[in-house]
C-alpha positions as CSV (number, residue, x, y, z in Angstrom):
1,X,0.0,0.0,0.0
2,X,1.4,3.4,-1.0
3,X,1.7,5.9,1.8
4,X,0.0,9.2,1.2
5,X,3.2,11.1,1.5
6,X,4.9,8.8,-1.1
7,X,1.8,9.2,-3.3
8,X,2.2,13.0,-3.2
9,X,5.9,12.7,-4.3
10,X,5.2,10.1,-7.0
11,X,2.3,12.1,-8.5
12,X,3.9,15.5,-8.0
13,X,0.7,16.7,-6.3
14,X,0.7,20.2,-4.8
15,X,-2.2,19.9,-2.4
16,X,-5.4,18.0,-1.7
17,X,-8.5,19.6,-0.1
18,X,-10.9,17.5,1.9
19,X,-14.4,18.1,3.2
20,X,-14.4,17.1,6.9
21,X,-18.1,16.2,7.3
22,X,-17.4,13.8,10.2
23,X,-16.0,16.6,12.4
24,X,-18.0,19.0,14.5
25,X,-17.4,21.9,16.9
26,X,-18.2,22.3,20.6
27,X,-18.1,25.9,21.8
28,X,-17.4,27.1,25.3
29,X,-17.8,30.8,26.0
30,X,-18.3,33.1,29.0
31,X,-16.3,35.0,31.6
32,X,-15.1,31.7,33.2
33,X,-14.4,29.8,30.0
34,X,-10.6,29.5,30.4
35,X,-10.5,28.7,34.1
36,X,-13.4,26.2,33.7
37,X,-11.7,24.4,30.8
38,X,-8.4,24.4,32.6
39,X,-10.0,22.2,35.2
40,X,-11.6,19.9,32.5
41,X,-9.1,19.3,29.7
42,X,-5.7,17.6,29.6
43,X,-4.1,20.5,27.7
44,X,-2.9,23.8,29.3
45,X,-5.2,26.7,28.4
46,X,-2.5,29.1,29.5
47,X,-0.6,28.2,26.3
48,X,-3.5,29.2,24.0
49,X,-3.9,32.6,22.4
50,X,-5.6,33.9,19.3
51,X,-2.9,32.7,16.9
52,X,-2.4,29.1,17.9
53,X,-4.1,25.9,18.9
54,X,-3.8,23.0,21.3
55,X,-4.4,19.2,20.9
56,X,-5.9,17.4,23.9
57,X,-8.5,15.2,25.5
58,X,-11.6,15.6,27.7
59,X,-11.9,12.9,30.3
60,X,-14.2,11.5,33.0
61,X,-13.1,11.2,36.7
62,X,-11.4,7.9,36.0
63,X,-9.2,9.4,33.3
64,X,-11.1,7.8,30.4
65,X,-11.6,10.1,27.4
66,X,-14.9,11.3,26.1
67,X,-13.2,13.0,23.2
68,X,-9.9,14.1,21.5
69,X,-9.8,17.5,19.9
70,X,-8.0,20.5,18.4
71,X,-8.7,23.6,20.4
72,X,-8.6,27.2,19.3
73,X,-10.0,30.6,20.1
74,X,-12.6,32.3,17.9
75,X,-13.9,35.7,19.0
76,X,-14.9,35.3,22.7
77,X,-15.3,31.5,22.5
78,X,-13.0,28.5,22.8
79,X,-13.7,26.0,20.0
80,X,-13.1,22.2,20.4
81,X,-13.0,20.6,17.0
82,X,-13.6,16.8,17.3
83,X,-15.5,13.9,15.7
84,X,-19.2,14.7,15.7
85,X,-20.1,11.5,17.4
86,X,-17.9,12.5,20.4
87,X,-19.6,15.8,21.0
88,X,-22.6,14.5,23.0
89,X,-20.5,12.9,25.7
90,X,-18.2,15.8,26.1
91,X,-21.1,18.4,26.0
92,X,-23.0,16.6,28.7
93,X,-20.0,16.5,31.0
94,X,-19.2,20.2,30.4
95,X,-22.8,21.2,31.2
96,X,-22.8,19.0,34.3
97,X,-19.7,20.7,35.8
98,X,-20.4,24.1,34.3
99,X,-23.6,24.8,36.3
100,X,-21.7,26.9,38.9
101,X,-19.4,28.7,36.4
102,X,-20.1,31.6,34.1
103,X,-19.9,29.6,30.9
104,X,-22.1,28.5,28.0
105,X,-21.3,25.1,26.3
106,X,-23.0,24.3,23.1
107,X,-22.8,22.2,19.9
108,X,-22.2,24.8,17.1
109,X,-21.4,22.2,14.4
110,X,-24.3,23.4,12.2
111,X,-22.9,27.0,12.2
112,X,-19.6,26.0,10.7
113,X,-18.1,24.3,7.7
114,X,-14.9,22.3,8.3
115,X,-12.4,21.3,5.7
116,X,-8.7,20.3,5.5
117,X,-5.9,20.8,3.0
118,X,-2.5,19.1,3.0
119,X,0.4,18.7,0.6
120,X,3.6,20.3,-0.6
121,X,1.9,23.6,-1.4
122,X,-0.9,23.5,1.1
123,X,0.5,26.7,2.7
124,X,-0.3,28.8,-0.3
125,X,-3.9,27.4,-0.4
126,X,-4.3,28.1,3.3
127,X,-2.9,31.7,3.0
128,X,-5.6,32.5,0.5
129,X,-8.5,31.0,2.5
130,X,-11.0,33.5,3.8
131,X,-11.7,32.0,7.2
132,X,-9.9,30.5,10.2
133,X,-6.8,28.5,9.4
134,X,-5.0,26.1,11.9
135,X,-1.8,24.3,10.9
136,X,-1.9,20.9,12.4
137,X,0.9,19.1,10.6
138,X,4.1,19.2,8.5
139,X,5.7,16.8,6.0
140,X,3.3,17.3,4.3
141,X,1.9,20.6,5.6
142,X,-1.6,20.1,6.9
143,X,-4.2,22.7,7.8
144,X,-7.7,22.7,9.2
145,X,-10.0,25.3,7.6
146,X,-13.0,26.7,9.4
147,X,-15.7,29.0,7.9
148,X,-19.3,29.9,8.3
149,X,-19.5,29.9,4.5
150,X,-19.4,26.8,2.3
151,X,-15.9,25.6,1.5
152,X,-15.0,24.1,-1.9
153,X,-13.0,20.9,-1.7
154,X,-11.9,18.1,-4.0
155,X,-12.1,15.0,-1.9
156,X,-13.9,13.4,1.0
157,X,-13.1,12.6,4.6
158,X,-11.2,9.3,4.2
159,X,-8.2,11.0,2.6
160,X,-7.7,13.2,5.7
161,X,-8.3,10.2,8.0
162,X,-5.7,8.2,6.1
163,X,-3.1,10.9,6.7
164,X,-4.0,11.0,10.4
165,X,-3.6,7.3,10.6
166,X,-0.1,7.5,9.0
167,X,0.8,10.2,11.6
168,X,-0.7,7.9,14.3
169,X,-2.7,10.7,15.7
170,X,-6.2,9.6,16.8
171,X,-9.6,11.0,16.7
172,X,-12.0,9.4,19.1
173,X,-15.5,8.3,18.1
174,X,-18.6,7.4,20.2
175,X,-17.8,3.7,19.8
176,X,-14.8,4.1,22.2
177,X,-16.3,6.7,24.5
178,X,-14.8,6.5,28.0
179,X,-12.8,3.4,27.1
180,X,-9.2,4.7,27.1
181,X,-6.9,6.9,29.1
182,X,-5.2,9.5,26.8
183,X,-1.7,7.9,27.1
184,X,-3.2,4.7,25.6
185,X,-3.9,6.7,22.5
186,X,-0.4,8.3,22.5
187,X,-1.6,11.9,23.2
188,X,1.6,12.6,25.1
189,X,3.5,12.3,21.8
190,X,1.5,15.2,20.4
191,X,1.8,17.4,23.5
192,X,-1.9,16.7,24.2
193,X,-1.3,16.2,28.0
194,X,0.1,18.7,30.4
195,X,1.7,17.1,33.4
196,X,2.5,20.4,35.3
197,X,-0.6,22.5,34.9
198,X,-2.3,21.4,38.1
199,X,-5.6,19.5,38.7
200,X,-8.2,18.6,36.2
201,X,-10.8,15.9,35.8
202,X,-9.1,12.6,35.4
203,X,-5.6,14.0,36.3
204,X,-4.9,11.6,39.1
205,X,-5.2,8.5,36.9
206,X,-3.3,10.1,34.0
207,X,-0.4,11.2,36.3
208,X,-0.2,7.8,38.0
209,X,0.1,6.2,34.6
210,X,3.0,8.4,33.8
211,X,4.9,8.5,37.1
212,X,4.3,5.0,38.2
213,X,5.0,3.4,34.8
214,X,1.6,1.7,34.7
215,X,0.9,2.2,31.0
216,X,0.3,-1.3,29.6
217,X,-1.4,-0.2,26.3
218,X,-0.5,2.2,23.5
219,X,-1.7,3.2,20.0
220,X,-0.3,1.5,16.9
221,X,-0.9,1.7,13.2
222,X,-1.7,-1.6,11.4
223,X,-2.6,-2.4,7.8
224,X,-3.3,-5.5,5.8
225,X,-5.9,-7.8,4.3
226,X,-9.5,-8.0,5.3
227,X,-12.7,-9.4,3.8
228,X,-15.2,-7.0,5.4
229,X,-15.3,-3.3,6.3
230,X,-13.5,-2.3,9.5
231,X,-14.9,0.3,11.8
232,X,-14.0,1.9,15.2
233,X,-14.8,-0.3,18.2
234,X,-14.1,-3.6,16.4
235,X,-11.9,-6.0,18.3
236,X,-8.5,-7.4,17.1
237,X,-7.0,-10.7,18.0
238,X,-3.4,-11.9,18.2
239,X,-1.9,-15.3,17.4
240,X,-0.7,-17.3,20.3
241,X,0.6,-20.6,19.0
242,X,-2.3,-22.2,17.1
243,X,-4.9,-20.1,19.0
244,X,-6.1,-16.5,18.8
245,X,-6.6,-14.2,21.8
246,X,-8.0,-10.7,22.2
247,X,-5.4,-8.1,21.4
248,X,-7.0,-4.7,21.2
249,X,-9.6,-2.2,19.9
250,X,-9.8,-0.3,16.6
251,X,-9.8,3.5,17.1
252,X,-9.9,4.7,13.4
253,X,-9.9,2.8,10.1
254,X,-9.8,3.6,6.4
255,X,-10.9,0.9,4.1
256,X,-8.7,1.8,1.1
257,X,-10.1,-1.1,-1.0
258,X,-12.6,-3.9,-0.4
259,X,-9.8,-6.1,0.9
260,X,-7.2,-3.6,2.3
261,X,-7.5,-1.6,5.5
262,X,-5.3,0.9,7.3
263,X,-6.1,1.5,11.0
264,X,-5.2,2.7,14.4
265,X,-5.7,0.4,17.4
266,X,-4.9,0.3,21.1
267,X,-2.8,-2.8,21.7
268,X,-0.5,-4.0,24.5
269,X,2.4,-1.6,24.6
270,X,5.0,-4.4,24.7
271,X,3.5,-6.3,21.7
272,X,6.1,-7.8,19.3
273,X,6.2,-6.1,16.0
274,X,6.0,-9.4,14.1
275,X,2.9,-10.6,16.0
276,X,0.2,-11.8,13.6
277,X,-3.0,-9.8,14.1
278,X,-6.5,-10.3,12.7
279,X,-9.9,-8.7,13.0
280,X,-12.2,-10.8,15.2
281,X,-14.9,-12.6,13.2
282,X,-12.8,-12.2,10.0
283,X,-10.7,-15.3,10.0
284,X,-9.1,-14.6,6.7
285,X,-7.8,-11.1,7.7
286,X,-4.2,-10.5,8.5
287,X,-2.7,-7.3,9.7
288,X,0.9,-6.0,10.0
289,X,2.0,-3.7,12.9
290,X,4.0,-0.6,11.7
291,X,6.7,1.1,13.7
292,X,5.7,4.4,15.3
293,X,6.7,7.6,13.6
294,X,7.6,9.1,17.0
295,X,9.0,8.2,20.4
296,X,6.6,7.6,23.3
297,X,7.5,9.5,26.5
């Protein structure tokens, strides 16, 4: 399977624009928005200003994530850009804890159009865009585009997801709501967790996992042969002798053809790279584990 980055090089493509219909936006505004979110999210709101963004997670009291997001400011609000299906869980949690703060939390997905552009000359496309631009990746350059007007694009969501899978940077969907601590999805590799900002919901579990070395699972990229569509929440199995045992859970997947999938899954962090993996209930499937493109801290 050709990597997207290699495909760009081979085809001499300048950029590719993508309609991100699976993404939505949760808005938090009000006088207490920053202080409130500082006590809710894994990232450090003190590092956010009008010209940058943060990556992070929103967790329950046990440290399990409702959502993973890109966060930015827009006017007097803080916007959390995430998978649409994850908004409901996060929004309910924010409203529950926001009762005694001067904040308004709402799903504003219908007010915005979200697109992405990436490639060798994506920067020039982004510079001409009449809306909010957030650079979220390099090699190739990668941008989120936000506008309250329609955005013209060339391709659909799976192209963006395929690049995110190659980067091993997850988006969480409702199928895995409150299933994984952020480190199990490698958010620390993307500066999505602050370990020195103070207390927030789920912080005790997250800190314990870091400082006591209790992380037993991590996010990996896999690809290979399947006979049916793979979707988030599906279970993977690993070969142990002549038997198969549960190995992990699919977080994201792009079915590039009817018989070939590229995916992210949470697996045991010490799993051998040459372990045979298959999709449960698809006995003919066979997946290969890729090496990570970054170091896990």
